[in-house]
C-alpha positions in Angstrom: -1.0 -15.4 -33.5 2.7 -14.5 -33.1 5.0 -17.5 -32.6 7.3 -17.0 -29.6 10.0 -19.6 -28.9 10.8 -20.2 -25.2 13.1 -22.1 -22.9 12.0 -23.7 -19.6 14.2 -23.6 -16.5 13.0 -25.0 -13.2 9.3 -24.5 -14.0 9.8 -20.9 -15.2 9.3 -19.7 -18.8 11.9 -17.2 -20.0 10.5 -15.5 -23.1 13.0 -15.1 -25.9 12.1 -12.6 -28.6 11.6 -14.0 -32.0 13.0 -12.3 -35.1 11.0 -10.3 -37.6 8.1 -8.0 -36.8 7.9 -9.1 -33.1 11.5 -8.1 -32.5 10.8 -4.6 -33.7 7.9 -4.3 -31.3 9.3 -5.9 -28.2 12.2 -3.8 -27.1 12.9 -5.6 -23.8 12.9 -9.1 -22.4 11.2 -9.4 -19.0 12.9 -12.3 -17.1 12.1 -13.8 -13.8 15.3 -13.7 -11.7 14.0 -14.4 -8.2 10.9 -15.6 -6.4 9.6 -16.7 -3.1 6.5 -18.9 -2.9 5.6 -17.4 0.5 2.8 -19.8 1.5 2.6 -21.3 -1.9 -1.0 -21.4 -3.1 -2.0 -19.0 -0.4 -3.8 -16.5 -2.7 -1.3 -13.8 -2.4 -2.9 -10.3 -2.9 -1.3 -6.9 -3.4 2.4 -5.8 -3.1 4.2 -2.7 -2.1 8.0 -2.4 -2.1 10.7 -0.1 -0.8 13.8 -0.9 -2.9 15.9 1.6 -1.1 15.4 -0.3 2.2 15.4 -3.7 0.5 12.0 -4.8 1.7 8.7 -5.9 0.2 5.3 -6.4 1.8 2.6 -8.8 0.4 -0.9 -9.3 1.6 -3.0 -12.5 1.5 -6.6 -12.6 0.1 -7.3 -15.3 2.6 -6.2 -15.2 6.3 -2.5 -16.1 6.0 -1.2 -12.6 7.0 1.1 -10.0 5.6 4.5 -11.3 4.5 7.6 -9.2 5.2 10.3 -10.1 2.6 14.0 -9.2 2.7 15.0 -8.4 -1.0 18.6 -7.5 -0.4 19.5 -10.4 -2.7 17.1 -9.8 -5.6 17.6 -13.4 -6.9 16.9 -14.9 -3.5 14.2 -13.0 -1.6 13.6 -14.3 2.0 10.4 -14.1 4.1 11.6 -12.9 7.5 8.2 -12.3 9.2 4.5 -12.9 8.7 2.1 -10.4 10.4 -0.8 -12.3 11.7 -4.3 -11.0 10.9 -5.9 -13.0 13.7 -6.3 -9.7 15.6 -8.8 -10.9 18.1 -6.2 -13.2 19.6 -8.1 -16.5 19.3 -5.3 -18.0 17.1 -7.9 -20.4 15.7 -8.3 -19.0 12.1 -12.0 -18.6 12.8 -11.8 -14.9 13.6 -9.1 -13.9 11.2 -9.0 -11.2 8.6 -7.6 -11.1 5.1 -5.0 -8.5 4.0 -6.4 -7.6 0.5 -4.1 -4.5 0.1 -1.0 -3.0 1.6 0.5 0.4 1.2 3.7 2.0 2.6 4.9 5.6 3.0 7.9 6.5 5.1 7.7 4.6 8.3 4.0 3.7 8.0 2.5 0.4 6.7 -1.3 0.4 6.2 -3.2 -2.9 5.6 -6.7 -3.2 4.3 -8.6 -5.9 6.1 -11.8 -7.7 5.3 -13.4 -10.3 7.6 -12.4 -13.8 6.7 -14.4 -15.4 9.5 -17.1 -14.6 12.1 -16.1 -11.9 14.5 -13.0 -10.9 12.6 -11.8 -7.3 12.3 -12.7 -5.4 9.2 -11.1 -2.0 8.4 -7.6 -0.6 8.3 -4.6 -1.7 10.4 -1.5 0.5 10.9 2.1 -0.6 11.6 5.3 1.3 12.4 8.1 0.2 10.0 10.9 2.2 11.4 12.6 -1.2 11.3 11.3 -2.3 7.9 11.9 -6.0 8.5 10.1 -5.9 11.9 6.9 -4.0 11.7 5.2 -3.1 15.0 1.4 -3.0 15.2 0.1 0.4 16.2 -3.7 0.6 15.8 -6.9 0.0 13.8 -10.0 1.7 12.7 -13.1 -0.2 11.6 -14.8 0.6 8.3 -16.8 -2.6 8.0 -14.2 -4.0 5.6 -11.6 -2.3 3.4 -10.6 -3.7 0.1 -7.9 -1.1 -0.7 -5.9 1.4 1.4 -3.7 4.4 0.5 -1.6 6.7 2.6 -1.6 10.5 1.9 1.4 11.5 -0.2 2.1 14.3 2.4 2.4 11.8 5.3 3.3 12.6 8.1 2.5 16.3 7.7 -0.8 15.3 6.3 -1.6 12.3 8.6 -4.4 10.8 6.5 -5.2 7.3 5.3 -7.9 6.5 2.7 -9.9 3.2 2.6 -12.1 1.8 -0.2 -14.9 -0.1 1.6 -15.9 -2.4 -1.3 -16.9 -5.4 0.8 -18.1 -3.4 3.9 -21.4 -4.0 5.5 -21.1 -1.1 7.9 -24.3 1.0 7.9 -22.3 4.3 7.9 -19.3 3.5 5.6 -20.2 0.6 3.4 -19.2 1.1 -0.3 -17.8 4.6 0.5 -14.2 5.9 0.4 -13.4 6.7 4.0 -10.8 9.4 5.0 -9.0 8.5 8.2 -7.1 10.7 10.6 -4.0 8.7 11.7 -2.1 11.5 13.5 -2.2 9.1 16.5 -1.7 5.7 14.8 -2.9 4.0 18.0 -6.2 5.8 17.8 -7.1 6.5 14.2 -10.6 7.7 13.4 -12.7 8.5 10.3 -13.2 12.2 9.6 -15.2 12.0 6.4 -16.5 9.7 3.6 -16.7 10.4 -0.1 -19.8 8.9 -1.6 -20.6 8.7 -5.4 -23.7 10.8 -6.2 -25.0 7.9 -8.3 -27.5 5.7 -6.5 -27.4 1.9 -6.5 -29.0 0.5 -9.7 -32.2 -1.5 -9.9 -32.2 -5.3 -9.7 -28.6 -5.3 -8.7 -27.3 -4.4 -12.2 -25.4 -1.4 -11.0 -23.2 -2.0 -7.9 -21.7 1.4 -7.0 -18.9 0.8 -4.6 -15.4 2.2 -4.1 -12.9 -0.5 -5.1 -9.4 1.0 -5.4 -7.8 4.4 -4.7 -4.7 6.4 -5.7 -3.6 9.9 -4.8 -1.7 12.7 -6.5 -0.5 16.1 -5.4 -1.3 18.0 -8.6 2.0 19.5 -9.8 0.2 22.7 -11.2 -2.0 23.6 -8.2 -0.7 21.6 -5.2 -4.2 20.3 -4.6 -4.4 16.7 -3.2 -6.6 14.6 -5.5 -8.1 11.2 -4.8 -8.8 9.0 -7.8 -11.5 6.4 -7.0 -12.4 3.4 -9.2 -16.0 3.2 -8.1 -17.0 0.0 -9.9 -20.3 0.6 -11.8 -20.1 4.3 -10.9 -17.0 4.6 -13.0 -14.1 6.9 -12.2 -14.5 9.7 -9.6 -11.8 12.4 -9.0 -12.1 14.0 -5.6 -10.3 17.0 -4.1 -9.3 16.0 -0.6 -7.1 19.0 0.1 -9.5 19.6 3.0 -9.9 16.0 4.2 -13.0 16.9 6.2 -14.8 18.2 3.1 -14.1 16.0 0.0 -15.3 17.6 -3.2 -15.8 15.7 -6.6 -14.2 17.7 -9.4 -14.6 15.2 -12.3 -15.9 11.8 -13.3 -16.4 9.3 -16.0 -19.7 7.6 -15.5 -20.4 4.0 -16.3 -23.8 2.7 -17.3 -23.7 -1.1 -17.1 -25.4 -3.0 -20.0 -26.2 -6.7 -20.6 -25.0 -8.4 -23.8 -27.1 -10.8 -25.8 -25.4 -13.7 -24.0 -26.4 -12.3 -20.6 -22.9 -10.9 -19.7 -22.5 -7.5 -18.0 -20.5 -5.0 -20.0 -19.5 -1.3 -19.6 -19.0 -1.9 -15.9 -16.6 -2.7 -13.2 -14.1 0.2 -12.8 -11.5 -1.6 -10.8 -8.4 0.5 -10.6 -7.4 4.1 -11.5 -4.1 5.9 -11.4 -3.0 9.2 -12.9 0.3 10.0 -14.6 2.7 12.1 -12.5 1.7 15.2 -14.6 -1.9 14.7 -13.8 -2.7 15.2 -17.5 -3.8 11.6 -18.0 -5.6 8.9 -15.9 -5.5 5.2 -16.5 -8.7 3.4 -15.6 -8.8 -0.4 -15.7 -11.9 -2.7 -15.7 -12.3 -6.1 -14.1 -15.2 -7.5 -16.0 -14.9 -11.2 -15.2 -16.6 -14.2 -16.8 -16.7 -14.3 -20.5 -15.4 -10.8 -21.2 -12.0 -9.2 -20.5 -11.5 -5.8 -19.1 -8.7 -3.5 -20.4 -7.1 -0.1 -19.7 -8.7 3.2 -20.7 -6.3 6.1 -21.2 -8.2 9.2 -20.3 -7.2 12.8 -21.0 -7.7 14.8 -17.8 -7.2 18.4 -18.8 -8.4 20.8 -16.1 -8.6 18.0 -13.4 -6.4 20.0 -11.1 -8.5 20.8 -8.0 -9.1 24.4 -9.0 -11.4 23.6 -11.9 -14.0 20.9 -12.6 -13.2 18.8 -15.7 -14.4 16.4 -18.3 -12.5 13.2 -19.0 -12.2 11.9 -22.5 -10.8 8.6 -23.7 -7.8 8.9 -26.1 -6.5 5.3 -26.0 -7.2 1.7 -24.9 -5.1 -1.4 -24.2 -6.0 -5.0 -23.4 -3.9 -8.1 -22.9 -3.2 -9.6 -26.3 -3.1 -13.3 -25.3 -6.4 -15.0 -24.4 -5.7 -17.4 -21.6 -6.8 -21.1 -21.9 -8.8 -20.6 -18.7 -10.7 -17.7 -20.1 -11.5 -19.7 -23.3 -12.6 -22.7 -21.2 -15.0 -20.5 -19.3 -16.3 -19.1 -22.6 -16.9 -22.6 -23.8 -19.1 -23.3 -20.8 -21.0 -20.1 -21.4 -21.5 -20.5 -25.1 -21.9 -24.2 -25.5 -22.7 -25.6 -22.1 -19.6 -27.8 -22.3 -18.2 -28.8 -18.9 -14.5 -28.0 -18.7 -11.9 -27.5 -16.0 -12.1 -23.8 -16.7 -14.8 -23.3 -14.2 -12.3 -24.4 -11.5 -10.0 -21.6 -12.4 -10.8 -18.2 -10.8 -13.1 -16.4 -13.2 -11.1 -13.2 -13.6 -8.5 -14.9 -15.8 -7.6 -12.3 -18.4 -8.6 -9.0 -16.9 -5.9 -6.5 -16.3 -5.4 -5.9 -12.6 -3.6 -3.4 -10.2 -1.5 -1.3 -12.5 1.6 0.8 -11.8 1.7 4.0 -13.9 4.5 6.3 -15.0 4.2 9.2 -17.5 4.9 7.2 -20.7 4.6 3.6 -19.7 2.7 1.3 -17.3 2.9 -2.2 -15.9 -0.2 -4.4 -16.5 -0.6 -7.5 -14.4 -3.1 -9.5 -16.4 -4.0 -12.5 -14.2 -3.6 -15.7 -16.3 -2.3 -13.8 -19.3 0.9 -12.8 -17.4 2.6 -9.4 -16.9 3.1 -6.7 -19.5 5.2 -3.6 -19.8 3.3 -1.2 -22.0 4.7 1.9 -23.8 2.2 4.8 -24.0 4.4 7.6 -25.1 1.8 7.8 -27.9 -1.3 7.8 -25.7 -3.5 6.9 -28.7 -1.5 3.8 -29.5 -0.3 2.0 -26.4 1.6 -1.2 -27.1 3.4 -3.8 -25.1 7.2 -3.8 -25.2 8.0 -6.7 -22.9 6.0 -9.5 -21.2 6.4 -12.4 -18.9 4.0 -15.3 -19.3 4.5 -17.3 -16.1 5.4 -20.7 -14.8 5.4 -23.6 -17.2 4.6 -26.5 -14.8 2.2 -25.2 -12.1 1.4 -28.7 -11.0 4.9 -29.1 -9.7 5.6 -25.5 -8.8 2.4 -24.7 -6.9 3.0 -26.9 -3.8 5.1 -25.9 -0.8 5.2 -25.0 2.9 6.5 -21.9 4.6 7.7 -22.8 8.1 7.1 -19.2 9.4 3.4 -19.8 9.1 2.1 -20.6 12.6 -0.5 -23.0 11.1 2.0 -24.9 8.9 0.0 -24.1 5.8 0.5 -26.5 2.9 -0.2 -24.9 -0.4 -2.3 -26.6 -3.1 -3.2 -24.8 -6.3 -5.0 -27.8 -7.8 -5.8 -26.8 -11.4 -4.8 -23.2 -11.2 -2.2 -21.5 -13.4 -0.4 -18.2 -12.9 -2.5 -15.2 -11.8 -0.4 -12.0 -11.6 -2.2 -9.7 -9.2 -0.1 -6.6 -8.8 3.2 -5.1 -9.9 5.5 -2.2 -9.1 8.3 -0.5 -11.0 11.5 -0.9 -9.0 15.1 0.3 -9.0 17.7 0.4 -11.8 19.8 -2.8 -12.3 23.3 -2.1 -11.1 25.7 -1.5 -14.0 22.9 -1.3 -16.6 21.3 2.1 -16.8 18.6 1.1 -19.3 17.4 -1.9 -17.3 15.4 -2.1 -14.1 13.8 -4.4 -11.7 10.0 -5.1 -11.5 8.3 -6.6 -8.4 5.1 -8.5 -8.7 2.7 -10.6 -6.7 1.1 -13.8 -8.1 -2.1 -15.1 -6.6 -0.7 -18.6 -6.4 3.0 -18.2 -6.7 3.8 -15.4 -4.3 6.5 -12.8 -4.8 8.2 -12.4 -8.2 11.3 -10.4 -8.9 11.7 -9.7 -12.6 14.2 -7.7 -14.6 13.9 -5.9 -17.9 16.8 -6.7 -20.3 17.3 -4.2 -23.1 18.1 -5.7 -26.5 
């Protein structure tokens, strides 16, 4: 393993590049410059950010609501409002929803909600963010439970919102990708569903369900394409130019298998995002216990909405540092040794919600930290910067946010870092080669990082 010296400041590890071969590979430092614990230990979920309006929105995988964060001072972000997901009005945390995903476009904020308690709302909630620091609730549509939500890139001229109903139990929309007409945000309604043609597998081995979505207006044809990570049904590319008649134009099928140790492999398509050119698609797996998913770089020639296409893998990347938690879980599986690893969430080394540009991507990797990956050579992607997280989680992972109506007191017990999502941000003033990165950590909330060129 490569030796990397480090310095610790206030519970944060700042990685300093070593000399020798590592220095030639790592072209940047990736330093944490600001953070806000939100409700520390609250299981922060996805993030979206509008750097031009100095605001970030973060969901909660439990029922603690959507945090609205003022990021005008990148080093000192401030939570200014928390959008309650206790939509039924009981204010008792029994009928609350989670906010597993958030997406913004223009003056619209869309939130994916799954029921966190009996009688809770499950679907998509819409907010007007004309005042970005003070969102106003507009309306909802039930899908039975949405794990991911995306707004059409043509909004508001194309007034559509897309929901991946991974955890839904709705008899009409469960496991599908629902297309929602939100031309009147107060009364949104589902106009169509996309359903993978692959049936559910026998004995529960194949679980075919839409998990995450991204969209692209293809630069060559102008067709609006929906990229669906459909779990054990792999990647599906769907032309939604006519939202009432979604048509699949390409796919990469998965066929789950079981290893000799009883672990499921070749499965679990979790997140997919194309490059801006549409020539490549990155597909990421979340395998879970014992195995670690990575990022498939797929050639997508002809996937333009005019032609059907075949996807081929040209490259692959996975996080290079096995986390102690992942190794502890493996010890339990292989040797039956009882460790604290089982207390850690199982998905400890899988790559999670990417952010993709034409020649690089951000790879949040749960307990293995956050990586900036160069893929200018698609056959040989390699990390050029990384952040490995807090050094003293026992101290850092406790706190209270007074904006929370329930006075939530965070407690991460034995957890370490778990970077959930990340977004490329704006250039650093006065340094044209450096830029901000915004990330969400499952236990530590909002992270503002900066690349520093060597």
